[in-house]
Every structure is written in C-alpha cells, then in structure tokens.
Backbone as CSV, one residue per row, in Angstrom:
resi,resn,N_x,N_y,N_z,CA_x,CA_y,CA_z,C_x,C_y,C_z
1,MET,29.381,-35.211,2.684,30.537,-36.064,2.839,31.787,-35.194,2.865
2,ARG,32.532,-35.301,3.897,33.769,-34.544,4.019,34.939,-35.448,3.703
3,LEU,35.874,-34.922,2.955,37.069,-35.675,2.619,38.218,-35.207,3.489
4,SER,38.874,-36.157,4.104,40.047,-35.816,4.894,41.263,-35.745,3.976
5,ILE,42.341,-35.246,4.503,43.573,-35.143,3.718,44.059,-36.533,3.329
6,GLN,43.890,-37.496,4.221,44.313,-38.864,3.936,43.493,-39.443,2.787
7,LYS,42.204,-39.208,2.775,41.329,-39.714,1.717,41.662,-39.045,0.385
8,CYS,41.924,-37.727,0.420,42.310,-37.018,-0.802,43.623,-37.545,-1.348
9,THR,44.571,-37.835,-0.466,45.850,-38.375,-0.889,45.673,-39.741,-1.533
10,GLN,44.813,-40.572,-0.955,44.554,-41.886,-1.528,43.909,-41.775,-2.900
11,LEU,42.953,-40.856,-3.044,42.317,-40.666,-4.346,43.310,-40.162,-5.379
12,LEU,44.201,-39.265,-4.974,45.224,-38.744,-5.870,46.178,-39.849,-6.316
13,LEU,46.566,-40.731,-5.402,47.447,-41.837,-5.752,46.773,-42.808,-6.714
14,VAL,45.489,-43.085,-6.494,44.752,-43.969,-7.403,44.647,-43.340,-8.790
15,ALA,44.379,-42.038,-8.845,44.287,-41.354,-10.138,45.635,-41.346,-10.848
16,ALA,46.717,-41.122,-10.105,48.050,-41.135,-10.703,48.404,-42.531,-11.216
17,ALA,48.045,-43.568,-10.454,48.313,-44.934,-10.899,47.509,-45.267,-12.151
18,ALA,46.259,-44.815,-12.210,45.440,-45.067,-13.406,46.003,-44.338,-14.617
19,ALA,46.467,-43.116,-14.432,47.067,-42.364,-15.544,48.349,-43.038,-16.018
20,TYR,49.163,-43.483,-15.078,50.398,-44.169,-15.451,50.097,-45.461,-16.198
21,PHE,49.115,-46.202,-15.720,48.755,-47.470,-16.357,48.234,-47.240,-17.772
22,SER,47.444,-46.183,-17.966,46.911,-45.921,-19.303,48.016,-45.511,-20.269
23,VAL,49.031,-44.784,-19.773,50.157,-44.400,-20.626,51.076,-45.594,-20.863
24,ALA,51.269,-46.407,-19.837,52.179,-47.544,-19.955,51.649,-48.612,-20.908
25,THR,50.337,-48.751,-21.007,49.783,-49.767,-21.903,49.788,-49.307,-23.352
26,ASP,50.152,-48.056,-23.611,50.286,-47.486,-24.956,49.008,-47.673,-25.761
27,ASN,47.972,-47.020,-25.321,46.697,-47.036,-26.026,46.799,-46.068,-27.199
28,SER,47.463,-46.510,-28.259,47.811,-45.613,-29.355,46.648,-45.316,-30.287
29,SER,45.533,-46.009,-30.154,44.415,-45.713,-31.048,43.860,-44.309,-30.788
30,GLN,43.806,-43.894,-29.528,43.336,-42.548,-29.219,44.335,-41.502,-29.687
31,VAL,45.607,-41.779,-29.535,46.636,-40.852,-29.992,46.582,-40.731,-31.509
32,ALA,46.354,-41.836,-32.192,46.295,-41.814,-33.653,45.099,-41.009,-34.142
33,ILE,43.980,-41.079,-33.440,42.798,-40.311,-33.834,43.086,-38.816,-33.744
34,ILE,43.688,-38.392,-32.648,43.999,-36.970,-32.474,45.056,-36.538,-33.485
35,ARG,46.059,-37.381,-33.710,47.113,-37.033,-34.663,46.537,-36.895,-36.074
36,ARG,45.653,-37.794,-36.456,45.046,-37.724,-37.775,44.146,-36.498,-37.909
37,ALA,43.382,-36.190,-36.874,42.485,-35.030,-36.923,43.261,-33.722,-37.002
38,ALA,44.416,-33.678,-36.349,45.221,-32.461,-36.359,46.124,-32.363,-37.577
39,GLY,46.247,-33.455,-38.333,47.097,-33.438,-39.513,48.578,-33.445,-39.178
40,ILE,48.943,-34.106,-38.091,50.333,-34.167,-37.662,50.992,-35.384,-38.297
41,PRO,52.146,-35.210,-38.922,52.824,-36.382,-39.481,53.304,-37.310,-38.373
42,ALA,53.415,-38.598,-38.690,53.794,-39.592,-37.683,55.218,-39.401,-37.193
43,ASN,56.066,-38.763,-37.987,57.464,-38.586,-37.588,57.750,-37.201,-37.014
44,ALA,56.717,-36.475,-36.603,56.920,-35.142,-36.023,57.629,-35.282,-34.679
45,GLY,58.606,-34.433,-34.462,59.365,-34.511,-33.229,59.378,-33.180,-32.504
46,GLY,59.741,-33.234,-31.245,59.846,-32.020,-30.447,58.499,-31.376,-30.198
47,LEU,58.484,-30.047,-30.216,57.265,-29.304,-29.935,56.383,-29.104,-31.165
48,GLU,56.873,-29.488,-32.333,56.106,-29.274,-33.557,54.745,-29.973,-33.499
49,GLY,54.738,-31.225,-33.074,53.485,-31.962,-32.983,52.544,-31.385,-31.950
50,PHE,53.102,-30.939,-30.823,52.286,-30.352,-29.762,51.640,-29.063,-30.226
51,VAL,52.400,-28.229,-30.906,51.874,-26.948,-31.378,50.794,-27.169,-32.432
52,GLN,51.018,-28.116,-33.343,50.016,-28.398,-34.368,48.732,-28.949,-33.750
53,THR,48.868,-29.814,-32.744,47.687,-30.360,-32.070,46.916,-29.260,-31.358
54,CYS,47.616,-28.389,-30.651,46.943,-27.281,-29.962,46.218,-26.383,-30.952
55,ASP,46.868,-26.093,-32.067,46.254,-25.234,-33.071,44.998,-25.883,-33.642
56,ALA,45.065,-27.189,-33.881,43.910,-27.878,-34.449,42.765,-28.010,-33.453
57,LEU,43.068,-28.086,-32.161,42.016,-28.262,-31.159,41.447,-26.938,-30.662
58,VAL,42.247,-25.872,-30.704,41.779,-24.597,-30.194,40.793,-23.939,-31.152
59,THR,40.964,-24.148,-32.443,40.079,-23.509,-33.424,38.608,-23.898,-33.226
60,PRO,38.258,-25.190,-33.102,36.845,-25.510,-32.849,36.348,-24.993,-31.507
61,CYS,37.220,-24.983,-30.494,36.820,-24.446,-29.189,36.527,-22.953,-29.281
62,LEU,37.319,-22.237,-30.051,37.110,-20.802,-30.218,35.803,-20.526,-30.960
63,VAL,35.495,-21.334,-31.964,34.233,-21.172,-32.695,33.048,-21.440,-31.775
64,ALA,33.135,-22.501,-30.979,32.038,-22.824,-30.059,31.865,-21.738,-28.999
65,ALA,32.969,-21.223,-28.473,32.875,-20.155,-27.473,32.315,-18.877,-28.086
66,SER,32.683,-18.615,-29.344,32.147,-17.431,-30.023,30.645,-17.536,-30.221
67,ALA,30.167,-18.744,-30.439,28.728,-18.938,-30.612,27.981,-18.875,-29.279
68,ALA,28.617,-19.325,-28.210,27.932,-19.400,-26.915,28.012,-18.100,-26.122
69,THR,28.986,-17.254,-26.389,29.165,-16.023,-25.619,27.964,-15.082,-25.689
70,PRO,27.367,-14.827,-26.853,26.182,-13.961,-26.860,25.014,-14.537,-26.062
71,LEU,24.857,-15.858,-26.120,23.777,-16.482,-25.342,24.018,-16.327,-23.845
72,ALA,25.271,-16.490,-23.426,25.590,-16.325,-22.007,25.418,-14.877,-21.577
73,ALA,25.783,-13.943,-22.451,25.621,-12.527,-22.113,24.144,-12.173,-21.973
74,ILE,23.319,-12.698,-22.865,21.871,-12.449,-22.759,21.308,-13.108,-21.507
75,GLY,21.741,-14.335,-21.243,21.276,-15.032,-20.038,21.682,-14.318,-18.768
76,GLY,22.918,-13.812,-18.733,23.364,-13.054,-17.567,22.602,-11.761,-17.407
77,GLY,22.304,-11.105,-18.536,21.513,-9.874,-18.467,20.111,-10.125,-17.956
78,VAL,19.509,-11.219,-18.396,18.168,-11.576,-17.910,18.224,-11.906,-16.422
79,ALA,19.272,-12.618,-16.017,19.416,-12.948,-14.593,19.562,-11.678,-13.749
80,MET,20.339,-10.714,-14.260,20.474,-9.444,-13.530,19.145,-8.697,-13.491
81,ALA,18.376,-8.767,-14.570,17.087,-8.077,-14.610,16.120,-8.640,-13.578
82,PHE,16.262,-9.933,-13.284,15.390,-10.549,-12.293,15.997,-10.543,-10.896
83,GLY,17.088,-9.810,-10.716,17.630,-9.618,-9.373,18.666,-10.620,-8.933
84,SER,19.210,-11.402,-9.844,20.226,-12.375,-9.454,21.561,-11.675,-9.253
85,ARG,22.267,-12.089,-8.229,23.582,-11.508,-7.969,24.647,-12.125,-8.869
86,ARG,24.349,-13.231,-9.491,25.330,-13.937,-10.313,25.261,-13.560,-11.793
87,GLY,24.333,-12.707,-12.174,24.182,-12.336,-13.575,25.424,-11.703,-14.159
88,LEU,25.996,-10.753,-13.453,27.210,-10.092,-13.926,28.373,-11.074,-13.983
89,GLN,28.422,-11.988,-13.043,29.463,-13.004,-13.028,29.344,-13.911,-14.256
90,ILE,28.139,-14.234,-14.680,27.930,-15.051,-15.876,28.446,-14.320,-17.107
91,VAL,28.115,-13.049,-17.238,28.543,-12.257,-18.395,30.062,-12.134,-18.434
92,ILE,30.672,-11.797,-17.315,32.122,-11.619,-17.264,32.845,-12.934,-17.528
93,THR,32.335,-14.034,-17.008,32.957,-15.330,-17.244,32.916,-15.699,-18.718
94,ALA,31.779,-15.476,-19.365,31.663,-15.795,-20.791,32.644,-14.970,-21.618
95,LEU,32.744,-13.685,-21.333,33.676,-12.828,-22.065,35.130,-13.195,-21.759
96,GLY,35.400,-13.569,-20.526,36.756,-13.970,-20.146,37.206,-15.240,-20.838
97,ILE,36.300,-16.211,-20.945,36.641,-17.454,-21.636,36.924,-17.188,-23.103
98,LEU,36.127,-16.328,-23.717,36.350,-15.983,-25.119,37.702,-15.279,-25.290
99,ALA,38.027,-14.379,-24.405,39.320,-13.685,-24.483,40.482,-14.649,-24.241
100,LEU,40.316,-15.568,-23.301,41.365,-16.549,-23.020,41.618,-17.437,-24.228
101,LEU,40.555,-17.949,-24.838,40.736,-18.805,-26.014,41.333,-18.023,-27.180
102,GLY,40.939,-16.772,-27.332,41.524,-15.955,-28.389,43.003,-15.715,-28.170
103,SER,43.414,-15.522,-26.930,44.832,-15.313,-26.664,45.621,-16.607,-26.860
104,VAL,45.028,-17.747,-26.504,45.698,-19.023,-26.734,45.900,-19.250,-28.226
105,LYS,44.895,-18.917,-29.013,45.011,-19.060,-30.465,46.131,-18.171,-30.989
106,GLY,46.247,-16.966,-30.465,47.321,-16.070,-30.883,48.693,-16.569,-30.462
107,ILE,48.788,-17.147,-29.281,50.068,-17.653,-28.796,50.510,-18.867,-29.611
108,VAL,49.573,-19.758,-29.906,49.907,-20.963,-30.655,50.307,-20.617,-32.079
109,ALA,49.643,-19.635,-32.666,49.970,-19.266,-34.056,51.328,-18.621,-34.081
C-alpha cells in the first residue's frame, strides 16, 4: 500500500485533531497518575514540574536499558558469528541507546 502526500496530510490532520480533542477534554486522570508517580506537587509551575517528571521517568528507562544492553550485545555478536550483516548494527544501537539515556539523565539532573 502506497501512501500519497494527500493521504499522509489527511492522516496528519486526523491525528492532530485527535490530540487536540484529548487535550481539550482535560483528561486529568492520566496527568494525575504521572504527577503522583513523579512526586510533583500540584502547584508546581514553569519548568520545575517538567524537569521532575523527566527525572522520574528517565530513571526506570535507564535501568531497563542497562539490563537489556548486554543481551543485545550478545545477540548482535551471535548474529555476526552466523554471518548476519545487521549484527554490528544491533550492538551499536544498543550501546547508543544506553549512552543517549545516560546523557539525558545527566542533562535533567
């Protein structure tokens, strides 16, 4: 199935309308869950709440990436051993994601 530019534009407009509608209806239960999990006070203003949310969400992602990186490196090595051209790409991608998340954690802190 090939998508034309007109079809892509229509899909983009529908997605934008759905995003606007979800924000306009103020579905605050999801926002409250994230705010409570991040430990953000209800009266936080400016970038303080955003930074606290990022810090609270990046830490579990960094732990999960740290656990998955050795498995991806082993999997990529096995793929290279069996002649796959994508083995090195798997290893580099896993290490890159770990480095990216580590730098985000450093920037947020």
